N, C-alpha and C positions, 0 to 999 in steps of 0.2 A: 648280504648282497649289496653290490655297488653298481651304480650307473653314471654316466657322464652326460652332462648337458652340452649343447653344441655352439655356444658362444653367441647366441642370438641376444637381441637388445630390446628392452622396453622402449616405448614411443618417446620418453624423456631422455633416452641415451644411456640409461644405466644397464649394466649387463644382466642377462637372465642366467644366473649362475647357482652354484650349490647353496649359497646363502638365501637365495629366493626360495628354494624348496624348504630350507630349514625354518625360514619365516613362517610359512604355511603351517608346517607340522608343530611348531612352537605354539601357534595361535590355537590349533585343535587340542594340543595337550592341555593348554590352560583352561579352556572351556569346551569340553568335548560335546555337551549337550546343545551348544550354540551352533554346531555343524549339522546342516540338514541331513547328511548321510550317516550320521552317527546313530546307531540303533542299539540301545542297551549295551554300551561298551563294545560293540562290534564295528567293523569297518575301521577307516583311518582313525587312529593309528593302532590298530588291533595287534597286540602282542609286541609292540614295538618298545624296545628296551633303550636303545641309543642311536643317535644320528651324529655322524660326523660330516662336516661340510668343509671341502678344501678346494678352492678355485672352482672348476667345473665338475668335480668329483663328489657325489653323495654316496655314503656308505650307511646302510641300515643294519642294525642288529636286532634280532627278534629273540624273544624269551622262549619261544616254543617252535616246534616244527611247523612249516607253512606250506601249503598247497600252492605252487607257483601260479597255477592257472587262476586260483581264487585271489591271490595276492595281486597279480596283474589286473584282473577284471573288476575287483571290488574295492581294492586298496589304492594301488598306484594310479588308476584310472581317475581317481578323485582328487589326486594331488595337483594343486594349481600353484605354480611358482608365482610369487607375489613381489611387487616392487618394494624394496626396502624403504623407499621414500614414504610409504604408507605406514611405517612403523613410527607412529607419532600419537601424541595425546592432545588435548586441547591447549596445553601449555608449550608444545614444542616437540622435537624428535625424541623418541625412546628407542635408541639403537639396541638396547639389551634384549628387546623382543625379537628382532630380526636375526641378530647374530649370537644371542645368549646360548648357554649349554643347554641342550635338550633335557627337559624335566627338572632342571635346577629351580629352587624356590624363587630366586631372584628373577629368572626368566619368566616364570609363570606369573609373578606379580606385575612385572612390566607388560606382559601381553594382555592381561586383563585390563589394564588401563588402555591399551591400544584397541582392544576390541570393542570396549565401551564407546570410544571415540568414533571408531569406524561405523558401528552400528548406529550411532546417533547421526552421522552423515548419511547414512543409507536410508533414512526415513524421509528424507527430502528428494523426492524423484526428480525434481527440477534441476538438481545439481549433478545428475548422472552424466551429462555431457561436459562437465567442467574439466578444466585442465588437470586438476588433481586426480580424478579417476582415470581420464583418458591417457594421462601420462604413464600409468602402469599397464597400458595395453601391450602385449607382445605378439599379437596375432595380425592378420592382413586387413582387419576392418576396425574403424573407429566409429563409436556411436556418436552421431551428430544431431539427432532429434529424437525425442521420446515423449508420449503422452499417456495420460492416465487410462486411455482405452486399450493400451497395449500396442499402438502403432509405434514402429521404431525405424529409424532411418541410419544406415551405416554408409560411411565413405571409406574409400581405399586409404589404407594407413601409409603415408609417405615415408614413414621411418621403418617400416617393416623389413626385417632382415631374413626372413625365412625363405624357404625354397620355391614357394608358388606365389607370385605377386598377381594381384587382381587385374583382370583384363577390362572390367567394367568399372566406372567410377562410383556408382551408388547402387546400393540394394536396400529396397524398402520392404519391411515386413508389415503386413497390414492385418489388423484384427477384425474378425467378423463375429456378430453376435448369433449367427445361425448358420447351418449348412446351406440353407436356401440362399442366403445372401452371398455366399462364396460361390455357389454354383452359378448365380447370375453374373457375377464378375468373370468367371471363366468362360461362360457362353459368350459374353461380349468381347472377350479378348483383351480385357483391361488388367487381367492377372496373368503373369508368365508362368507361375508354378503354384499350384494349389492341391488341396486334397478334397475328396468327395466320399460320401459313404457308398457302400456297394448297392444299397437300395436305389440310388439315383442313376446307376448305369445299367442299361439293358444287358440281358445275358449275351455272351458272344466272346470273341477274342479280345483279351485284355490289352493287346498292342494295336488296337484299332483307333481311328479318330474318335474323340470323345465329344463333350458337350458343345464346344465351339465349332467342331469340324476342322479346327486349325491347331489341335492338340494332339499329343500322343499320351495314351493312358498306360501307366505302369503300375503293376501290383507288386508290392513287397510284403513278405510275411511279417507278422507282428512278433517283436521280440519280447514276449511275455506270455500271459495266459489271461483267459477271461473266465468269468463265472459269478455266481451268486454267493455272497459272503455270508457265512453262518455266524450269527451272533451267540457266542457260548455263554454270555452274560445276560441273555434276554430275561426280563422281569415279568413278562405276561404269561398267560396260561400256555402259550406255545413254547416257553422257554425249556421246560422238561422234554418237550417233544424233539426239538432240534438237537439235543445232546444225545439222543439215541442213534447209534450208529447204523442199526438196521433201517431206520426211517430215512436217514441221509442217503443210504444205498438205493432204497426204493425210489426216492425222488430223482436220483441220478439216472436210474434204469428207465424211469418213465419218459425221459427226454430223448427224442429221436434227432440226434444232432444232424444227420445227413439230410433230413427234411428241412431243418432250420437253414442250413447252409445253402440249399437250393431256393427255398421260399424267400428268404430275408436278405442273403448276401449274393444271389445268383451265382453260386458256385465259387464265389471268391473268399474263401475262409477255409481254416483247418480245424478238424474236431479236437476238442481238448479232453484230456483225461488225467491230467496232473498238473503241478506248477512248472514242469519242464517244458519249454516252448515247443510247440509242434515241430518247428523248423530246426530244432537243435541237431546237429550232426550225430549220427549214430555212433561215431567213434567217441564222442564226448559223454553222451548219456542216452539211455533209451528207457523211458518209464512204461510199464505195462498197466493199461487201463484195467480196473477190477469190476467196473459196472457198465458194460455195454448196453445199449438200448434193448430193452425187453419188458414192456408194460406188463405182460402176463406174469412174468416172474416177480415184478414189483408187487402185483397184487397178491400172489401167493406169500410173499415175505410178510406183508401186513397181516394177512389172515393168520399166518403161523405165529404171530406175536400178539395175539389177543384182540385183533380189530374185526369188527363186523362191517362188512361192505354192503349190507343190505340196502341202504339209503344212498342219497347223492353224496353225503359225507359220512366217512367211516367213523365208527363209534368204539370206544375201548370197552370190551366186554369181559376182559380178564386182566384187571389191574394187579400190579405187583412187579417186582424185580427179578422173579425167577425166569428160567428158561421157557420161552414160549409166551411170555406175559408182555404187557405193553411197555414196562420199564419204570425205573425209579421216578417218582414224582408225578406220574401220570394217573389221574384219578379215574375211578370206575364211571363209565358213562360219559367221559370226556370226548368231545368230537375232535376229529383230526383237522383243526383250523389253524392256520398260520398267518403271520402278518409279514408283509414285504414293504420296504420303502424303496422307491426307484427314482433315479435322476430324470428329470423332466426335459423336454425339448428336442429329443432326437426321434424321428418318425420310424427309423429302422428299429430302435430299441422297443418302441411301442408294439411293433408288429411282432418282434421276437417274444415279448412279454406275453402277448395274447395266446401265442402258440404254447409257451411253457405253462401258463395257467390252464389252458385247455387239457394238456397232457397230464397235469397233476389231478385236475378234476376227474379225469378218467380212471384213476386209481383210488378215488375217495378222498382227496386232499383239497379242502377249501382254503382259498387264499384271498386275503383281504390286501388290497394295494393302496399305498398312498404315494404322492409324488412330492419330491423336494429338490433343492438345489444339489449339485454334486458334492460340494463341500459339507453340507448337512448329512447327505447320505453317508458319507464316509464316517462322520462323527457318531452317527447313530449305532454303528457296529463297533465303535472304538471304546465305548463305555457301557455300563449297564443301562438299559433302556428297554422300553416296551415293544421293541422291533425284534423279531425272530431273524429275518434275512434282510440283507441289503445289497442293492445292485446299482453300482455307478455308471455302468455301461462303457466305461472307458478302459476296462481291463486292468490288469497289474503288469506294469512295465518294468523291465530290468534296465532301466536308465536312472542315473549313470552307473549303477552297480550292474555291469554286464554279465557277470558269471551267475548263472541262474542257480545259486546255492541255497536261497531261501532267506538269508539273513537280512535282505532288505525288508522283509515282511514279518518274519517270524523270530522269536527270540525265546529264552527259557523262562520269561515271566509273562504271565497272562496280561498283565497291565500294558505291556508294550508289544504284544504279539497280535497279528491280524485276527480280529473277531474274538480275541480273548483266548485263542487256542494255544495251550502250552501243556507239555507234559515231559516226563523223563525220556521217553523214546525219541520225541522230537529233538530234545536237547542233544541226545547221543548223535543224531544224524547231523545236526547243525555243526557239532564239533568235529565230526568225521570229514565232512566236505571241506572244512577250512584247513585241515592238516594233511589231507591225503588225497591224491588223484584217484579217479576211478570210483568214487563214492556217490556220484550224482544219481545214477541209476537206482541205487537202493533208497536213496532219500525220495526220489520221485515216485517209486512204487509204493512206499509207505504212505505218502501223502494222497496217492491215488486210491489207496485202500481205506484211508481214514476219513477222507472227504471234509476237511475244514472249509472247502469251497465246493459248491456244486458246480462242476466244470461245464463250460459251454463253449461253442466254436469261438476261435479266434479269428476275427476278420482281417483279411489283408488290408494294409494301407494303400489306398488307390491315389496315386499322384497323377495330375494332369500337368503336362509340360508343354509349353508353346513350341510348335515346330520351327520357330525362328531362333529358338535358343539352342546353342551349341555348347560343347564342353571338351576340355582337353582330356578328359577321362569319361567313362560312360555316364550318361545322365541319369540312369535309374538310381534313384536313392536307395541307401542300404536299410537293412531291417531296424537298425537303431534310430532311423528318422534324421540323422545328421545331414545338414545341408552345407555344401562346399562351394558357395558362389564364386569363390577366387578362381575356380576352374572354368567358369562360364563365360560366354561371349555371344554376341548376336551374329548370326550367319548372313 
């Protein structure tokens, strides 16, 4: 396939041309594991055999058939044209990385030098506003201030050559350490655009004035899915339990998502049943949920697999791996007790957790809960640990891999797949959705039936926008959460 660039320029005056794209692809080819969107050899430059760069024309040749929807959403969406001025090492320019032949040994060697140099510079955050980095900007904004807390100030790029020039001079991104702090800023009117959890907004019309009385509240669906991750490598007594498909089905059936949506999110969420986002257009994919809420059916499932529900916590009374037994690795007399680690600091998540825990207790499942930071929660289900289930509370977002094909989270290897879930059937579906359109529904249905994640409602992202802010296009943020302040101005 071929595509053309539009002749725009970086802030230092150099053209954004085909070489800028080749430079990026050469870097990824040299060290694919250094690119955050590379997952077990998937993603950029997946299946890419050759690249030709001439003027503004880029031609990509692939070694296999490619689903164009997947290619656009998960490959080309991640390609960032880079300023050839960055093709240098500590000793000076290294042009062979930016313009070298794709895949050639000489190009790879040059790019490894360049990458080591750039990564070294990137460890010094105080240099992010330097002329070196800002000279390679090709968008409407230049980073002019940045601190360790995450606050960032952007000024309009006077050298921007694209189609929409900023109408305000400065945009400041403000970091908050809690939802409550952000709510205070919105209520005081010191923040023009912000997000709040659904639990903070009373039930009612989502287009009504919100916290400050001077804002408009917009609800946008979450482009991803939410749920509790199953750790298929759990090392405690609950490890053999969570690998039982019938148990995961019972856990899913015990949860009344409609009640969660009303009680926790005040109606501003969509029920989840698979990794296909609930807001996915039906023309793209539609996954059928396999375990709708039915606590009575969940109890019957456990009873039919050797569990006695006489006490508060179910007990295995028919150990073994045969039909109607508790399953491989589950001991006679073992109680149905699981461990869960949850990210702390979100009152809405705490409320949702209490309801889920109560729902599971009603079918005889005892749940021990510990709290940790979001990063530690993610790590607990990424390797063998004594945690059966993990819940970060932030959901699994398809950004910046926009096509919901699964490859951002799952792979053919348990060591690189979410929760350690990997098998030949999953590998089959991952391969199909990358090469052929129309396979998302089958993939989503398989994942709904298999339950590597216990799916939960996906809350809408609630944006509060000051009524004094106007825009050349609708202010309502898109589901990907992308902000385009170059369209904004004050009315």
